[in-house]
GUDO-328422 format. One line per 2 residues: number of its first residue (from 1); for each residue x, y, z of N, C-alpha, C, O. Coordinates in nm, 2 decimals. Layout:
// residues N
NUM	X,Y,Z,X,Y,Z,X,Y,Z,X,Y,Z | ...
***
This chain:
// residues 194
1	-3.15,1.36,-5.72,-3.03,1.29,-5.68,-3.00,1.30,-5.53,-3.01,1.41,-5.48 | -2.97,1.19,-5.47,-2.95,1.19,-5.33,-2.80,1.18,-5.31,-2.72,1.13,-5.39
3	-2.76,1.24,-5.20,-2.62,1.24,-5.17,-2.60,1.15,-5.05,-2.67,1.16,-4.95 | -2.51,1.06,-5.06,-2.48,0.97,-4.95,-2.37,1.03,-4.86,-2.28,1.10,-4.91
5	-2.39,1.02,-4.73,-2.30,1.08,-4.64,-2.16,1.00,-4.65,-2.16,0.88,-4.66 | -2.06,1.07,-4.64,-1.93,1.01,-4.64,-1.90,0.95,-4.50,-1.92,1.02,-4.40
7	-1.86,0.83,-4.50,-1.83,0.76,-4.38,-1.68,0.75,-4.37,-1.62,0.67,-4.44 | -1.62,0.82,-4.29,-1.48,0.82,-4.27,-1.45,0.73,-4.15,-1.49,0.75,-4.04
9	-1.37,0.62,-4.17,-1.34,0.53,-4.06,-1.25,0.60,-3.96,-1.17,0.68,-3.99 | -1.28,0.57,-3.84,-1.21,0.63,-3.73,-1.09,0.54,-3.70,-1.10,0.42,-3.67
11	-0.97,0.60,-3.71,-0.85,0.52,-3.69,-0.79,0.57,-3.55,-0.76,0.69,-3.54 | -0.78,0.48,-3.46,-0.72,0.52,-3.33,-0.58,0.57,-3.34,-0.50,0.52,-3.42
13	-0.55,0.67,-3.26,-0.41,0.72,-3.26,-0.32,0.62,-3.20,-0.36,0.55,-3.10 | -0.20,0.61,-3.25,-0.11,0.52,-3.18,-0.07,0.58,-3.05,-0.07,0.70,-3.02
15	-0.04,0.49,-2.96,0.00,0.53,-2.82,0.13,0.61,-2.83,0.23,0.57,-2.90 | 0.13,0.72,-2.76,0.25,0.81,-2.76,0.36,0.73,-2.69,0.34,0.67,-2.59
17	0.48,0.74,-2.74,0.59,0.68,-2.67,0.61,0.75,-2.53,0.60,0.87,-2.52 | 0.65,0.67,-2.44,0.67,0.72,-2.30,0.80,0.79,-2.30,0.90,0.73,-2.33
19	0.80,0.91,-2.26,0.92,0.99,-2.24,0.97,0.97,-2.10,0.90,1.02,-2.00 | 1.08,0.90,-2.08,1.13,0.88,-1.95,1.20,1.00,-1.90,1.29,1.06,-1.97
21	1.16,1.06,-1.78,1.23,1.18,-1.73,1.38,1.15,-1.71,1.42,1.03,-1.69 | 1.46,1.25,-1.73,1.60,1.24,-1.72,1.64,1.18,-1.59,1.75,1.12,-1.58
23	1.57,1.21,-1.48,1.61,1.16,-1.35,1.60,1.01,-1.34,1.68,0.95,-1.26 | 1.51,0.94,-1.41,1.50,0.80,-1.40,1.55,0.73,-1.53,1.53,0.61,-1.55
25	1.61,0.80,-1.62,1.66,0.74,-1.74,1.80,0.68,-1.72,1.89,0.75,-1.66 | 1.83,0.56,-1.77,1.96,0.50,-1.76,2.06,0.56,-1.85,2.02,0.62,-1.96
27	2.18,0.55,-1.82,2.29,0.61,-1.90,2.29,0.53,-2.03,2.26,0.41,-2.04 | 2.33,0.60,-2.15,2.33,0.53,-2.28,2.41,0.40,-2.28,2.38,0.30,-2.35
29	2.53,0.40,-2.21,2.61,0.28,-2.21,2.54,0.17,-2.13,2.55,0.05,-2.17 | 2.47,0.20,-2.03,2.39,0.10,-1.95,2.28,0.04,-2.04,2.26,-0.08,-2.04
31	2.22,0.13,-2.12,2.11,0.09,-2.21,2.17,-0.01,-2.31,2.10,-0.11,-2.35 | 2.28,0.02,-2.37,2.34,-0.07,-2.47,2.38,-0.20,-2.41,2.36,-0.31,-2.47
33	2.44,-0.20,-2.29,2.47,-0.32,-2.22,2.35,-0.41,-2.19,2.35,-0.53,-2.21 | 2.24,-0.34,-2.15,2.11,-0.42,-2.13,2.06,-0.48,-2.26,2.01,-0.59,-2.25
35	2.07,-0.41,-2.37,2.02,-0.46,-2.50,2.10,-0.59,-2.53,2.04,-0.69,-2.57 | 2.23,-0.58,-2.52,2.32,-0.70,-2.55,2.29,-0.81,-2.46,2.28,-0.93,-2.50
37	2.28,-0.79,-2.33,2.25,-0.89,-2.23,2.11,-0.96,-2.25,2.10,-1.08,-2.24 | 2.02,-0.87,-2.29,1.88,-0.92,-2.31,1.88,-1.01,-2.44,1.82,-1.12,-2.44
39	1.95,-0.97,-2.54,1.96,-1.05,-2.66,2.02,-1.18,-2.64,1.98,-1.29,-2.68 | 2.13,-1.18,-2.56,2.20,-1.31,-2.52,2.11,-1.40,-2.44,2.11,-1.52,-2.46
41	2.04,-1.34,-2.34,1.96,-1.42,-2.25,1.84,-1.48,-2.33,1.80,-1.60,-2.31 | 1.78,-1.40,-2.42,1.67,-1.45,-2.50,1.72,-1.57,-2.60,1.65,-1.67,-2.61
43	1.84,-1.55,-2.66,1.89,-1.65,-2.74,1.93,-1.78,-2.66,1.90,-1.89,-2.71 | 1.98,-1.76,-2.54,2.01,-1.88,-2.46,1.88,-1.95,-2.42,1.88,-2.07,-2.41
45	1.78,-1.88,-2.39,1.65,-1.94,-2.35,1.59,-2.02,-2.46,1.54,-2.13,-2.44 | 1.60,-1.96,-2.58,1.55,-2.04,-2.70,1.63,-2.16,-2.73,1.57,-2.27,-2.76
47	1.76,-2.15,-2.71,1.85,-2.27,-2.73,1.82,-2.38,-2.63,1.81,-2.49,-2.67 | 1.81,-2.34,-2.50,1.78,-2.44,-2.40,1.64,-2.50,-2.41,1.63,-2.62,-2.39
49	1.55,-2.42,-2.46,1.41,-2.48,-2.48,1.41,-2.58,-2.59,1.34,-2.68,-2.59 | 1.50,-2.56,-2.69,1.51,-2.66,-2.80,1.58,-2.79,-2.76,1.55,-2.90,-2.82
51	1.66,-2.78,-2.65,1.73,-2.90,-2.61,1.67,-2.97,-2.49,1.71,-3.07,-2.44 | 1.56,-2.91,-2.44,1.49,-2.97,-2.32,1.42,-3.10,-2.35,1.35,-3.12,-2.45
53	1.45,-3.20,-2.26,1.38,-3.33,-2.29,1.23,-3.32,-2.27,1.18,-3.24,-2.19 | 1.16,-3.39,-2.35,1.01,-3.37,-2.36,0.93,-3.42,-2.24,0.83,-3.37,-2.21
55	0.98,-3.52,-2.16,0.90,-3.58,-2.06,0.93,-3.53,-1.92,0.87,-3.58,-1.82 | 1.03,-3.44,-1.90,1.07,-3.40,-1.76,1.00,-3.27,-1.72,1.04,-3.16,-1.76
57	0.90,-3.29,-1.63,0.83,-3.17,-1.58,0.92,-3.08,-1.49,0.91,-2.96,-1.51 | 1.00,-3.14,-1.41,1.08,-3.06,-1.32,1.19,-2.99,-1.39,1.21,-2.87,-1.36
59	1.25,-3.05,-1.49,1.35,-2.98,-1.57,1.29,-2.86,-1.65,1.34,-2.75,-1.66 | 1.17,-2.89,-1.70,1.10,-2.78,-1.77,1.06,-2.66,-1.68,1.08,-2.55,-1.72
61	1.02,-2.69,-1.56,0.98,-2.59,-1.46,1.11,-2.51,-1.42,1.11,-2.39,-1.41 | 1.22,-2.58,-1.40,1.34,-2.52,-1.36,1.39,-2.43,-1.47,1.44,-2.32,-1.45
63	1.38,-2.48,-1.59,1.42,-2.40,-1.71,1.34,-2.27,-1.71,1.39,-2.16,-1.74 | 1.21,-2.28,-1.69,1.12,-2.16,-1.70,1.15,-2.06,-1.59,1.15,-1.94,-1.61
65	1.18,-2.11,-1.47,1.21,-2.02,-1.36,1.34,-1.95,-1.39,1.36,-1.83,-1.37 | 1.44,-2.03,-1.42,1.58,-1.97,-1.45,1.58,-1.87,-1.57,1.65,-1.77,-1.56
67	1.51,-1.91,-1.67,1.50,-1.82,-1.79,1.43,-1.69,-1.76,1.48,-1.58,-1.80 | 1.33,-1.70,-1.68,1.26,-1.57,-1.64,1.35,-1.48,-1.56,1.36,-1.36,-1.58
69	1.43,-1.54,-1.46,1.52,-1.47,-1.38,1.63,-1.41,-1.47,1.67,-1.29,-1.45 | 1.68,-1.48,-1.56,1.79,-1.43,-1.65,1.74,-1.32,-1.74,1.81,-1.22,-1.75
71	1.62,-1.33,-1.79,1.57,-1.22,-1.88,1.55,-1.09,-1.79,1.58,-0.98,-1.84 | 1.49,-1.10,-1.67,1.47,-0.99,-1.59,1.60,-0.92,-1.55,1.61,-0.80,-1.55
73	1.70,-1.01,-1.51,1.83,-0.96,-1.48,1.90,-0.88,-1.59,1.96,-0.78,-1.57 | 1.89,-0.94,-1.71,1.95,-0.88,-1.83,1.89,-0.74,-1.86,1.96,-0.65,-1.91
75	1.76,-0.72,-1.83,1.70,-0.59,-1.85,1.72,-0.50,-1.74,1.68,-0.38,-1.74 | 1.79,-0.54,-1.63,1.82,-0.45,-1.52,1.70,-0.44,-1.43,1.69,-0.33,-1.36
77	1.61,-0.53,-1.42,1.49,-0.52,-1.34,1.51,-0.60,-1.21,1.56,-0.71,-1.21 | 1.48,-0.54,-1.10,1.48,-0.60,-0.97,1.34,-0.65,-0.93,1.25,-0.57,-0.95
79	1.33,-0.77,-0.88,1.20,-0.82,-0.84,1.19,-0.81,-0.68,1.28,-0.87,-0.62 | 1.09,-0.74,-0.63,1.08,-0.73,-0.49,0.95,-0.81,-0.45,0.84,-0.78,-0.49
81	0.97,-0.92,-0.37,0.86,-1.00,-0.33,0.82,-0.97,-0.19,0.91,-0.97,-0.10 | 0.70,-0.93,-0.17,0.65,-0.90,-0.04,0.56,-1.01,0.01,0.46,-1.04,-0.05
83	0.61,-1.08,0.12,0.54,-1.20,0.17,0.41,-1.15,0.25,0.41,-1.04,0.30 | 0.31,-1.24,0.25,0.19,-1.20,0.33,0.22,-1.21,0.48,0.31,-1.27,0.52
85	0.13,-1.13,0.55,0.15,-1.13,0.70,0.12,-1.27,0.76,0.18,-1.31,0.85 | 0.02,-1.34,0.70,-0.01,-1.48,0.74,0.03,-1.57,0.62,-0.02,-1.55,0.51
87	0.12,-1.66,0.64,0.17,-1.74,0.53,0.06,-1.82,0.47,-0.04,-1.86,0.53 | 0.08,-1.85,0.34,-0.01,-1.94,0.27,0.00,-2.08,0.33,0.10,-2.12,0.37
89	-0.12,-2.15,0.34,-0.11,-2.28,0.40,-0.04,-2.38,0.32,-0.05,-2.38,0.19 | 0.04,-2.47,0.38,0.12,-2.56,0.30,0.04,-2.70,0.28,0.08,-2.77,0.19
91	-0.06,-2.72,0.36,-0.12,-2.85,0.35,-0.24,-2.86,0.25,-0.30,-2.96,0.23 | -0.26,-2.75,0.18,-0.37,-2.74,0.08,-0.31,-2.69,-0.05,-0.21,-2.62,-0.06
93	-0.38,-2.72,-0.16,-0.35,-2.67,-0.29,-0.37,-2.52,-0.30,-0.47,-2.47,-0.25 | -0.28,-2.45,-0.37,-0.30,-2.30,-0.39,-0.35,-2.28,-0.53,-0.31,-2.34,-0.62
95	-0.44,-2.18,-0.54,-0.50,-2.14,-0.67,-0.47,-1.99,-0.68,-0.52,-1.91,-0.59 | -0.39,-1.95,-0.78,-0.35,-1.81,-0.79,-0.47,-1.72,-0.84,-0.54,-1.76,-0.93
97	-0.48,-1.60,-0.78,-0.57,-1.50,-0.83,-0.48,-1.38,-0.85,-0.45,-1.30,-0.76 | -0.44,-1.35,-0.98,-0.34,-1.26,-1.01,-0.40,-1.13,-1.06,-0.48,-1.13,-1.15
99	-0.35,-1.01,-1.01,-0.38,-0.88,-1.06,-0.25,-0.83,-1.11,-0.16,-0.79,-1.03 | -0.23,-0.82,-1.24,-0.10,-0.78,-1.30,-0.11,-0.65,-1.37,-0.18,-0.64,-1.47
101	-0.04,-0.55,-1.32,-0.04,-0.42,-1.38,0.10,-0.40,-1.46,0.12,-0.29,-1.52 | 0.18,-0.50,-1.46,0.32,-0.49,-1.52,0.33,-0.56,-1.65,0.44,-0.57,-1.71
103	0.22,-0.62,-1.70,0.23,-0.69,-1.83,0.31,-0.82,-1.83,0.32,-0.89,-1.73 | 0.38,-0.84,-1.94,0.47,-0.96,-1.96,0.58,-0.96,-1.85,0.61,-1.07,-1.81
105	0.64,-0.85,-1.82,0.74,-0.85,-1.72,0.69,-0.89,-1.58,0.76,-0.96,-1.51 | 0.56,-0.86,-1.55,0.50,-0.91,-1.43,0.48,-1.06,-1.43,0.49,-1.12,-1.33
107	0.45,-1.11,-1.55,0.44,-1.26,-1.56,0.57,-1.33,-1.54,0.58,-1.43,-1.47 | 0.68,-1.27,-1.59,0.81,-1.33,-1.56,0.85,-1.32,-1.42,0.90,-1.41,-1.36
109	0.81,-1.21,-1.35,0.84,-1.19,-1.21,0.76,-1.29,-1.13,0.80,-1.35,-1.03 | 0.63,-1.32,-1.17,0.54,-1.41,-1.10,0.61,-1.55,-1.10,0.60,-1.62,-1.00
111	0.67,-1.59,-1.21,0.73,-1.72,-1.22,0.84,-1.74,-1.12,0.86,-1.85,-1.07 | 0.91,-1.63,-1.09,1.02,-1.65,-0.99,0.98,-1.63,-0.85,1.05,-1.66,-0.76
113	0.85,-1.58,-0.83,0.81,-1.55,-0.69,0.72,-1.64,-0.62,0.72,-1.65,-0.50 | 0.64,-1.72,-0.70,0.54,-1.80,-0.63,0.57,-1.95,-0.65,0.65,-1.98,-0.74
115	0.52,-2.04,-0.57,0.55,-2.18,-0.58,0.51,-2.24,-0.71,0.40,-2.20,-0.76 | 0.59,-2.33,-0.76,0.55,-2.39,-0.89,0.44,-2.49,-0.88,0.38,-2.52,-0.98
117	0.40,-2.52,-0.76,0.29,-2.62,-0.74,0.15,-2.55,-0.74,0.05,-2.62,-0.74 | 0.15,-2.42,-0.74,0.02,-2.34,-0.74,-0.05,-2.36,-0.87,0.01,-2.36,-0.98
119	-0.18,-2.38,-0.86,-0.26,-2.39,-0.98,-0.26,-2.26,-1.05,-0.29,-2.16,-0.99 | -0.23,-2.26,-1.18,-0.22,-2.13,-1.25,-0.08,-2.10,-1.29,-0.05,-2.03,-1.39
121	0.02,-2.15,-1.22,0.16,-2.13,-1.24,0.20,-2.18,-1.38,0.26,-2.11,-1.46 | 0.16,-2.31,-1.41,0.20,-2.37,-1.53,0.14,-2.30,-1.65,0.21,-2.30,-1.76
123	0.02,-2.25,-1.64,-0.04,-2.18,-1.75,0.03,-2.06,-1.79,0.06,-2.03,-1.90 | 0.07,-1.98,-1.68,0.15,-1.86,-1.71,0.28,-1.89,-1.77,0.33,-1.83,-1.86
125	0.35,-1.99,-1.71,0.48,-2.03,-1.76,0.48,-2.08,-1.90,0.57,-2.04,-1.98 | 0.38,-2.16,-1.94,0.37,-2.20,-2.08,0.33,-2.09,-2.18,0.37,-2.10,-2.29
127	0.26,-1.99,-2.13,0.23,-1.88,-2.22,0.35,-1.79,-2.24,0.37,-1.74,-2.35 | 0.42,-1.76,-2.13,0.53,-1.67,-2.13,0.66,-1.73,-2.19,0.73,-1.67,-2.27
129	0.70,-1.85,-2.14,0.82,-1.91,-2.19,0.79,-2.06,-2.23,0.81,-2.15,-2.16 | 0.73,-2.07,-2.35,0.70,-2.20,-2.40,0.82,-2.29,-2.42,0.93,-2.24,-2.47
131	0.81,-2.41,-2.38,0.93,-2.51,-2.39,0.87,-2.64,-2.45,0.84,-2.73,-2.38 | 0.85,-2.64,-2.58,0.79,-2.76,-2.64,0.64,-2.77,-2.62,0.58,-2.67,-2.58
133	0.59,-2.89,-2.63,0.45,-2.91,-2.61,0.42,-2.91,-2.46,0.50,-2.96,-2.38 | 0.30,-2.86,-2.42,0.26,-2.86,-2.28,0.24,-3.00,-2.23,0.17,-3.08,-2.30
135	0.30,-3.03,-2.12,0.29,-3.16,-2.06,0.16,-3.18,-1.98,0.11,-3.29,-1.97 | 0.12,-3.08,-1.91,0.01,-3.09,-1.82,-0.12,-3.04,-1.89,-0.12,-2.92,-1.93
137	-0.22,-3.12,-1.90,-0.34,-3.08,-1.97,-0.44,-3.01,-1.87,-0.52,-2.93,-1.91 | -0.43,-3.05,-1.75,-0.52,-2.98,-1.65,-0.43,-2.93,-1.53,-0.33,-2.99,-1.50
139	-0.47,-2.83,-1.47,-0.40,-2.78,-1.35,-0.43,-2.87,-1.23,-0.53,-2.92,-1.22 | -0.32,-2.88,-1.15,-0.35,-2.96,-1.03,-0.44,-2.88,-0.94,-0.43,-2.75,-0.93
141	-0.52,-2.94,-0.87,-0.61,-2.87,-0.78,-0.74,-2.94,-0.76,-0.77,-3.04,-0.83 | -0.82,-2.89,-0.67,-0.95,-2.95,-0.64,-1.04,-2.84,-0.59,-1.00,-2.72,-0.58
143	-1.16,-2.88,-0.55,-1.25,-2.78,-0.49,-1.19,-2.73,-0.35,-1.25,-2.64,-0.30 | -1.09,-2.80,-0.30,-1.04,-2.77,-0.17,-0.92,-2.67,-0.18,-0.86,-2.64,-0.08
145	-0.90,-2.62,-0.30,-0.79,-2.52,-0.32,-0.81,-2.39,-0.25,-0.92,-2.34,-0.24 | -0.70,-2.33,-0.19,-0.71,-2.20,-0.12,-0.68,-2.10,-0.23,-0.58,-2.11,-0.30
147	-0.76,-1.99,-0.23,-0.74,-1.88,-0.33,-0.63,-1.79,-0.27,-0.64,-1.74,-0.16 | -0.52,-1.78,-0.34,-0.41,-1.70,-0.30,-0.39,-1.58,-0.39,-0.34,-1.59,-0.50
149	-0.44,-1.46,-0.35,-0.43,-1.34,-0.43,-0.28,-1.29,-0.44,-0.21,-1.29,-0.34 | -0.25,-1.24,-0.56,-0.12,-1.18,-0.59,-0.14,-1.05,-0.67,-0.22,-1.05,-0.76
151	-0.07,-0.95,-0.63,-0.08,-0.82,-0.71,0.06,-0.79,-0.76,0.16,-0.81,-0.68 | 0.07,-0.75,-0.88,0.20,-0.72,-0.94,0.20,-0.58,-1.00,0.11,-0.55,-1.08
153	0.29,-0.50,-0.95,0.30,-0.36,-1.00,0.45,-0.33,-1.03,0.54,-0.40,-0.99 | 0.47,-0.22,-1.10,0.61,-0.18,-1.12,0.63,-0.04,-1.08,0.54,0.04,-1.07
155	0.75,-0.01,-1.04,0.79,0.12,-0.99,0.94,0.14,-1.01,1.01,0.05,-1.06 | 0.99,0.25,-0.97,1.14,0.27,-0.96,1.18,0.26,-0.82,1.10,0.26,-0.73
157	1.31,0.26,-0.79,1.36,0.26,-0.65,1.32,0.39,-0.58,1.31,0.39,-0.46 | 1.29,0.50,-0.66,1.25,0.63,-0.60,1.10,0.64,-0.57,1.06,0.73,-0.50
159	1.02,0.56,-0.64,0.88,0.57,-0.62,0.80,0.52,-0.74,0.86,0.46,-0.84 | 0.67,0.54,-0.75,0.59,0.50,-0.86,0.62,0.57,-0.99,0.66,0.69,-0.99
161	0.59,0.50,-1.10,0.61,0.57,-1.23,0.47,0.63,-1.27,0.37,0.58,-1.24 | 0.48,0.74,-1.35,0.36,0.80,-1.39,0.29,0.72,-1.50,0.17,0.71,-1.50
163	0.37,0.66,-1.59,0.32,0.57,-1.69,0.42,0.45,-1.70,0.54,0.47,-1.73 | 0.37,0.33,-1.68,0.46,0.21,-1.69,0.52,0.19,-1.83,0.45,0.21,-1.92
165	0.64,0.14,-1.83,0.70,0.11,-1.96,0.64,-0.02,-2.02,0.62,-0.11,-1.94 | 0.62,-0.02,-2.15,0.56,-0.14,-2.21,0.64,-0.21,-2.32,0.64,-0.33,-2.33
167	0.72,-0.13,-2.39,0.81,-0.19,-2.49,0.95,-0.22,-2.43,0.98,-0.16,-2.33 | 1.02,-0.31,-2.50,1.16,-0.33,-2.45,1.25,-0.21,-2.44,1.33,-0.19,-2.35
169	1.23,-0.12,-2.54,1.31,0.00,-2.55,1.28,0.09,-2.42,1.37,0.15,-2.37 | 1.15,0.10,-2.39,1.11,0.18,-2.27,1.16,0.11,-2.14,1.20,0.19,-2.05
171	1.16,-0.02,-2.13,1.21,-0.09,-2.01,1.36,-0.07,-2.00,1.40,-0.04,-1.89 | 1.43,-0.08,-2.11,1.57,-0.07,-2.10,1.61,0.08,-2.06,1.72,0.10,-2.00
173	1.53,0.18,-2.10,1.57,0.32,-2.07,1.55,0.36,-1.93,1.60,0.46,-1.88 | 1.47,0.28,-1.85,1.44,0.32,-1.71,1.55,0.27,-1.62,1.59,0.15,-1.62
175	1.60,0.36,-1.54,1.70,0.32,-1.44,1.63,0.28,-1.31,1.54,0.34,-1.26 | 1.67,0.16,-1.26,1.62,0.12,-1.13,1.48,0.07,-1.13,1.41,0.09,-1.03
177	1.44,0.00,-1.24,1.30,-0.05,-1.24,1.28,-0.17,-1.15,1.37,-0.26,-1.14 | 1.18,-0.16,-1.07,1.15,-0.27,-0.97,1.01,-0.32,-1.00,0.91,-0.24,-1.01
179	0.99,-0.45,-1.01,0.86,-0.51,-1.01,0.83,-0.57,-0.88,0.91,-0.65,-0.82 | 0.72,-0.52,-0.82,0.68,-0.56,-0.69,0.57,-0.67,-0.70,0.47,-0.65,-0.75
181	0.61,-0.79,-0.65,0.51,-0.90,-0.64,0.47,-0.91,-0.50,0.54,-0.95,-0.41 | 0.34,-0.87,-0.47,0.29,-0.87,-0.34,0.19,-0.99,-0.32,0.09,-1.00,-0.38
183	0.24,-1.09,-0.23,0.16,-1.21,-0.20,0.06,-1.17,-0.09,0.11,-1.14,0.02 | -0.06,-1.17,-0.11,-0.16,-1.13,-0.01,-0.21,-1.25,0.07,-0.19,-1.36,0.02
185	-0.26,-1.23,0.19,-0.31,-1.35,0.26,-0.41,-1.43,0.19,-0.49,-1.37,0.11 | -0.42,-1.56,0.22,-0.52,-1.64,0.15,-0.66,-1.59,0.18,-0.68,-1.53,0.29
187	-0.75,-1.61,0.09,-0.89,-1.56,0.10,-0.95,-1.60,0.24,-0.93,-1.71,0.28 | -1.02,-1.51,0.30,-1.09,-1.53,0.43,-1.18,-1.65,0.42,-1.27,-1.66,0.33
189	-1.17,-1.74,0.51,-1.26,-1.85,0.52,-1.22,-1.97,0.43,-1.27,-2.08,0.44 | -1.12,-1.95,0.35,-1.07,-2.05,0.26,-0.98,-2.15,0.33,-0.97,-2.27,0.29
191	-0.92,-2.11,0.44,-0.82,-2.20,0.51,-0.89,-2.25,0.64,-0.86,-2.19,0.74 | -0.97,-2.35,0.63,-1.03,-2.41,0.75,-0.95,-2.53,0.78,-0.89,-2.59,0.70
193	-0.96,-2.57,0.90,-0.89,-2.69,0.95,-0.95,-2.81,0.88,-1.07,-2.82,0.86 | -0.86,-2.89,0.83,-0.90,-3.01,0.75,-0.94,-3.12,0.84,-0.98,-3.23,0.80
***
């Protein structure tokens, strides 16, 4: 008689909840206010999305920018946009190259910080804040587009966080959360005189 080895499936441990230190934890009343404001902002965004006319690209983009700003404000998050030392060229199409360490909140901050005409903006906007059927099937752009790198990180007003918050409850518990959107100079050699 042979004995078969028992194969015990490996179940990954769930991620430990982030314990926010007392120094950066928001007051319980502030947390409750943020929960209520976030619920109201989310309900308002869903209602406005259902009333949005189907063929208006500008209204749709304005809705997405304003809804992103309302949701971030309701959660008590400040967005800090750091402009590049050399401005992005205006005469050419921008193509975003995003490094996002802040997750969904970073995507919301990106919508408020970069130009709506940049290739990649509409894709992020439709993924984060869908408003009906997507109107644009292809991104604007050409082989002439300038690569514009963007890095997104989160921190508190006092400094970096040891572990970034990921759930809404963790985000609401942090006092003074700041999402930093750093627009870096356009890629070297990409901006040649036309």
